[in-house]
N, C-alpha and C positions, 0 to 999 in steps of 0.2 A: 215539684220541678227541681230543687236543688239537689237533693238526693238523687235523681236521676241523673242530671249534670255530673255529680263525683262519680258516680256509678260506671257511667260511660266513659269518663274521661280515666278513670283507673285501669277498665277493662281495654283500652286503647293503649294503655301504658304497658298492661302485663303481656299483650300481644305484640309489642314491639310496632304499634300502629303510629304511633306518634312521630311526627317530623321532626328531629332534633332541633332545629332553627327555632320551632316553635315553642320549643317547651319551656323558654323563659317566659314567653308569655303567657303559656298555661299556669305556671305557678304563679305568676304576679295577678293573674283571676282568681285562681283559689285563695290568695293571701286576702284580697280583697273580700271576698264572700268569708271570710274566717273572722274576720273584725265586724260582720255585721252583728249586731248585738240581740237578734232574733234566732239565731243560730243555737239549736238544742245543743245538749249534750253530744245525741247519737249522731247528728251531722259533724261535729268538731272530730267525733271518734274517726268516721268514715273521711274526712278532712287528711287526717294524719294521715291513716293507709294510704289516700290516693296520693299525697305529697312523697311519701317513701316509695311508691311505686313507680312514680312518673320519675324519681331521681334517680332509681336502681336501673330505669330502663335506658339510660344514657350508655350504661356498658358495664362491663365485670364488675362489682363492687369493691375490689381490691385496685383497681387499675385507676389511676387519676387522668382524666380528661381534660386539661386545661381551657381547652376552646370554649366549650360547651358550659363548663361548670364555673368558671367566670365569667361568663356571658349571664348565666342565671344569678350570680351574686352582684354584678351591675345593676341588673334589672331591679332586682328586690331592694338594692339598696338606692337607687334611685327613688325608690316607693317610700321607702322607710324613714329618707332623709327631712321628710315635713309632716312626719307624725308627732304625737306625743310618745315619751319614753313609755309610758304603759302600753301602748301598740307595739312599739318596737319589740319591747319584753314577748309579749304574746305572741307575734309572727315569729319570732327566734326559739323562743319554746316549742313552737309549731312544728318548727324544723328540727329543733333537737330531741324531738320524741322519735323520731326516727333513727336507722343506724347504716353502717358504712358510709356510703357517699352522701346520703343526707346529711348524717352528722357532721360529715367532712364540710359541706357547704354552710351548715350552721355554722360550725367553728369559724371559717373565714370570714362571715357574715358578722357573727357578733365581736370580733377582732376589729373588723373596720368601723363598726360605729363607735367602740371604745376611742378609736386614736381617728375617729372623724374622717373617714376616708370614702367619697363616693363610688369609687372604682378601684376594680382589681384585673390587672392586667395579666394575662394568660401566661405570659413569661415568670411574672413574680408568683403564680399560684402555687402553692404545695400542700401539701398533707400536715406538714407543720412549720406553720409561720415562726418567724423568730419572736421569743418572748421578751426581750429587753425592750421594746418598745411599750409592752404592757409596763413593764417597771415602771420608765417614765412615765407613762400617763396616770398611774396612783401617785407618784412623786410630784405632781403636778408640773413636770417637768417637757411634756408633749407641747409643742408650739400651737397655740391658737385653741387650745382643751383645757376645759377647767370643769369637766363634770367631776372630779373627787375633790376638789377644792372646800377645805371646811372653814366657812366665815358666817357673819350674820346673816347675809342671804342665800344660805345654801338650804336646799328644798331637800329633805332628807327621803320624802316619798320616790321622789325621781330618784334621788341617790340610791334606794333601794333597789328599782330597776335597773340600772345599770350596773347594780353588784349581780344581780341575776344574769345579766348579760355576758358580764365578764365571768361569770362561772362557768358558760358555755364556751366561751373562747379557751377557757382551761377542761376541757373536757378530756384531754388525751394524755393524761399525766403518764401513763405507762408508756406510751409511744415516746415522749418527752423526755422521760426517765434512761430509757435505753439509747436516746440519740446524745444524751449527755456526754457518753465516751467518745464521742467522735468529735465535738465541738472544742473549739480553742477557747482559752479564755477572755471576755472583753477586756478592754483597756481601762477599766474602770471599776471601783472596786464599791462595796456596800457605804464607806464613808465617804467616798467621792459623792453617791448620791443623798448623803444627806440622813443616812441610817443610825450613824455613830455608833460602825462597828468595824474592827478590821482584824478578820480572822486570819489565821496563820497560812491558809490556803485560799484562793478564790471560790468565793461562792458561785452553785450552779443558778442558771437561769430561774429554775423552780424553788430556789432556796430564796433569792432576791424578791421571788412574787410573794413568798410567805412573810419574808421581812417587812416590805411595804403595805400587804394588808394588816399585818399587826400597826404599823406605823398610822396608817390610816384609822384603826379601829380607837387607837389610843388618843387622836387628835378631837374625836366625838364626846361632847361632852355631855355627859346624861347623869347627872346627879341623882341618885335613889330611882332611878327609872320614871323620871316623873314626866318624860316626854315618850308617848308610845311609838311616834314616827322615828325616832332616834335609836330607842330602844328596839326595834324591828330590824332597822338597818343595820345597827352594831350588831345584834343577833347574824345577821345574813352573811356580813363580813367574816364575823369570827367562825362561822359553820364553814366558808370558802377555803378561809385559812388552814383550820384542822384536816379540811378534806384533801388539799394541796400536799399538807405535810405528810400523814399518813398514807396516802397512796402513793406519794414518792417511796418514804420507806419500805413499804411493801413489795413495790417495784423493784426497787434495789434488793431486797432480800430475794426476790424470785430471781433476780439475774445472777446473781453469786450463784444461788443453789442450782440453776443449771450448768453453770460451768464446772460443777464438781461432780467427780464420778464415785460409784461405788467404793473404789477401793480408796479413793482421799476421805470419805467418810470414816471408816475404819482406821486410818492410821492415830496413832497416838495426839499429832499437832491438833487436829479436828477436833478432840474430847476436852 
């Protein structure tokens, strides 16, 4: 029965038979199905493909359609607000398995979960939301949000799930790197954020994210890896930190290479 439901829904999406206003409800239904413990791996695979087909049916993948996409985010955020972190991570990961618009929706939902926002406005919806609020969240500077706070009450298993969600929010490193050139420096520096560092020139948002992740990693005490939950969470944080660093560096190198011509390559200054 579930297989037929998923198959028919995906087929309707591929043929453009879904009513746009009903897409948020359809995705909410599939999210409920995905969280059913009885779902097999085959059904989960079909769910991922169906969700991607539905999101793709909204319009051309490169076009941002704020009204419908923000409605999808709001519908799923309302559902995810009252579920456990493990289920938040699972649904976000389900969306993040797609590409194009599906990945963009996953990125916005992941960012909203980290910032404890239950609604996304159509006017504020964009392909690349600002990164500075995520820096503040990592440094416990976000109002009313303490998921990255390290103390005796910290649940490191839940913290690991939120790190996975944060990784989805940081899934467009190449696009953010290209966008750095057009951004103006923010009115605060790493030292003002408590990162203990005053560079000669302002750090970019992605560099601040990397510094904030390293700061979070260093605050978790795990002497001799005696706590498995802490070790796993620290490993996830370090993996994300390294991914942000090296993907940004690769994107910067690619951006510079595209601006160089064949003639400049053979000039003495380039060798």
